[in-house]
C-alpha positions in Angstrom: -10.0 -10.4 -18.1 -10.7 -10.8 -14.3 -14.3 -10.7 -13.1 -15.1 -7.2 -11.7 -15.3 -7.0 -7.9 -17.5 -4.8 -5.8 -16.9 -4.1 -2.2 -19.4 -3.0 0.5 -22.6 -1.1 -0.3 -21.4 2.4 -1.1 -19.2 3.7 -3.9 -15.7 2.6 -3.4 -12.8 5.1 -3.5 -9.3 3.6 -3.7 -6.1 5.5 -2.7 -2.8 4.2 -4.2 0.7 5.6 -4.2 1.9 4.7 -7.7 0.5 4.5 -11.2 1.4 0.8 -11.5 -0.7 0.1 -8.4 -3.6 2.1 -9.9 -3.4 0.1 -13.2 -3.5 -3.2 -11.2 -6.5 -2.4 -9.0 -8.6 -0.7 -11.6 -8.7 -4.0 -13.5 -10.6 -5.6 -10.6 -12.7 -2.6 -9.5 -13.5 -0.7 -12.7 -16.4 1.2 -11.1 -14.3 2.5 -8.3 -12.9 6.1 -7.9 -9.1 5.9 -7.9 -6.7 8.6 -6.8 -2.9 8.7 -6.5 -1.0 10.1 -3.6 2.3 10.0 -5.6 3.9 8.4 -2.6 3.9 11.3 -0.2 1.6 12.6 2.5 0.6 15.9 0.9 -0.4 14.0 -2.2 -2.4 11.6 -0.1 -4.5 14.5 1.3 -5.1 15.8 -2.2 -6.1 12.3 -3.2 -8.6 12.1 -0.4 -10.2 15.3 -1.6 -10.4 13.8 -5.1 -12.0 10.7 -3.8 -14.6 12.7 -1.9 -15.4 14.8 -4.9 -15.8 11.6 -6.9 -18.5 10.5 -4.6 -16.6 7.8 -2.6 -18.6 6.6 0.4 -16.0 4.0 1.6 -12.3 3.8 1.1 -9.6 1.3 0.3 -5.9 2.0 0.9 -4.1 -0.2 -1.6 -0.5 -0.9 -2.8 2.9 -1.6 -1.4 4.1 -1.3 2.2 7.4 -1.6 4.0 7.7 -4.6 6.3 8.3 -3.9 10.0 7.7 -7.4 11.3 10.9 -9.4 10.6 8.8 -12.5 9.8 7.2 -10.9 6.8 8.9 -11.3 3.4 8.3 -9.5 0.1 5.0 -10.6 -1.4 3.2 -11.1 1.9 -0.4 -9.8 1.6 -1.6 -7.7 4.6 -5.3 -6.9 5.3 -5.0 -4.4 8.2 -7.4 -4.6 11.1 -6.2 -1.1 12.3 -4.1 1.8 11.4 -1.7 3.6 13.8 -1.7 7.3 12.9 -1.4 10.5 14.9 -1.0 8.7 18.2 -4.2 6.8 17.7 -5.0 3.2 16.7 -8.0 3.4 14.3 -9.9 0.2 13.5 -10.7 -0.6 9.9 -14.3 -1.5 8.9 -14.9 -5.2 9.6 -17.6 -5.5 7.0 -15.7 -3.7 4.3 -12.4 -5.6 5.1 -14.2 -8.9 4.9 -14.9 -8.2 1.2 -11.1 -8.2 0.5 -10.3 -11.3 2.7 -9.5 -14.3 0.6 -9.4 -16.4 3.8 -5.9 -17.8 3.1 -2.5 -16.3 2.2 -3.2 -13.1 4.0 -1.9 -11.6 7.3 -4.0 -9.6 9.7 -2.7 -6.9 12.0 -1.9 -3.2 12.3 -0.3 -1.0 9.8 1.4 2.3 10.8 1.2 5.6 8.8 4.4 7.6 8.3 4.6 11.1 6.7 8.0 10.2 5.3 9.6 7.1 3.7 10.9 4.7 6.3 14.0 3.2 4.8 16.6 2.4 7.4 16.6 -0.9 9.2 17.0 0.8 12.6 14.0 3.0 11.8 11.9 0.0 10.9 13.0 -1.8 14.0 12.2 1.1 16.3 8.8 1.7 14.7 7.9 -2.0 15.0 8.9 -2.0 18.7 6.9 1.1 19.4 3.7 0.2 17.6 3.8 -3.6 17.1 2.5 -2.8 13.5 3.3 -5.3 10.8 4.1 -2.7 8.1 4.3 1.0 7.3 3.0 3.1 4.4 2.3 6.8 3.6 -1.4 6.7 2.7 -3.3 4.6 5.2 -3.3 7.2 8.0 -5.0 9.7 5.7 -7.6 7.1 4.7 -8.2 6.1 8.3 -8.7 9.6 9.5 -11.2 10.5 6.8 -14.2 9.5 8.8 -15.4 7.1 6.1 -15.5 3.3 6.5 -12.2 2.0 5.3 -10.1 -1.1 4.6 -6.4 -1.5 4.0 -5.1 -4.1 1.5 -1.3 -3.9 1.1 1.6 -6.1 0.0 5.1 -6.1 1.5 7.7 -4.8 -0.9 10.8 -4.2 1.2 11.2 -6.3 4.3 12.3 -5.2 7.8 15.9 -6.5 7.4 16.8 -4.6 4.3 17.3 -0.8 4.0 15.9 1.1 1.0 18.6 2.5 -1.3 18.5 6.3 -1.6 17.5 6.0 -5.2 14.2 4.5 -4.1 13.1 8.0 -3.0 14.9 10.3 -5.5 13.9 8.1 -8.4 10.2 8.7 -7.9 8.2 11.7 -8.9 4.4 12.0 -9.4 3.9 8.3 -8.8 6.3 7.1 -11.5 10.0 6.5 -12.2 11.8 9.8 -12.4 14.9 9.0 -14.5 17.0 12.1 -13.8 16.6 11.6 -10.0 17.4 7.9 -10.3 20.5 8.4 -12.4 21.7 11.3 -10.3 21.4 9.2 -7.1 23.3 6.3 -8.8 26.1 8.7 -9.9 26.5 10.0 -6.4 26.3 6.6 -4.7 27.1 3.8 -7.2 27.4 1.3 -4.4 23.6 1.2 -4.1 23.1 -0.5 -7.5 23.0 -4.0 -6.0 20.5 -3.0 -3.4 18.4 -1.3 -6.1 18.4 -4.4 -8.2 17.2 -6.5 -5.2 14.5 -3.9 -4.5 13.3 -4.2 -8.1 13.2 -8.0 -7.8 11.2 -7.7 -4.5 8.8 -5.1 -6.0 8.1 -7.4 -9.0 7.5 -10.3 -6.6 5.1 -8.1 -4.6 3.1 -7.0 -7.7 2.8 -10.6 -8.8 1.7 -11.8 -5.4 -1.0 -9.1 -5.2 -2.2 -9.8 -8.8 -2.6 -13.5 -7.9 -4.4 -12.6 -4.7 -6.9 -10.4 -6.5 -7.4 -13.0 -9.2 -8.2 -15.6 -6.6 -10.5 -13.2 -4.8 -12.4 -12.5 -8.0 -13.1 -16.2 -8.4 -15.1 -16.3 -5.2 -18.8 -15.6 -5.9 -19.4 -14.7 -2.3 -17.1 -11.7 -2.6 -19.1 -10.2 -5.4 -22.4 -8.2 -5.0 
């Protein structure tokens, strides 16, 4: 079992999109309050309310992100120094972010919030050009606008050069795989099977990369309080 980690001085609330992400992070922060957005913005706002009700005093946005910078490959760890949301660039808490910084194997830069899934290569390219953000997700903007100290720890799942297959959206419901939606999408567009297999491989690589990162972080006594 990994050594428990504690971040900052207040009670930590962690927002994740998917149940797999929740299962991973709770191993390392068993005392934290964790809430799922189910990978959509309305869910993120409900999750924020749950975190507040659970007594969270500082927040972490955790999980996968879509790559916008062409140089970032699946499995790249990102510790965001700011979040672009609602036309603003909101800085993350330096003190809190430092608690998640391994000091190696992590990229620093901005992440942009999107209310919808950004799946097309042209959309990713345009968003990167407009914001200069390294990656995109659907939770960090809600966390950043909460008014609480926050940090963002994300891992690139899909890179900027590869579009997301339609089944990536229709095959998710309530933060887990939704088999009827997945199969229905594949029946309608069987040509996406190859892309879906690649996405599955990249997602597995991303999870493994984040797990290793957290395990290494847990081995540093200076990161624990």
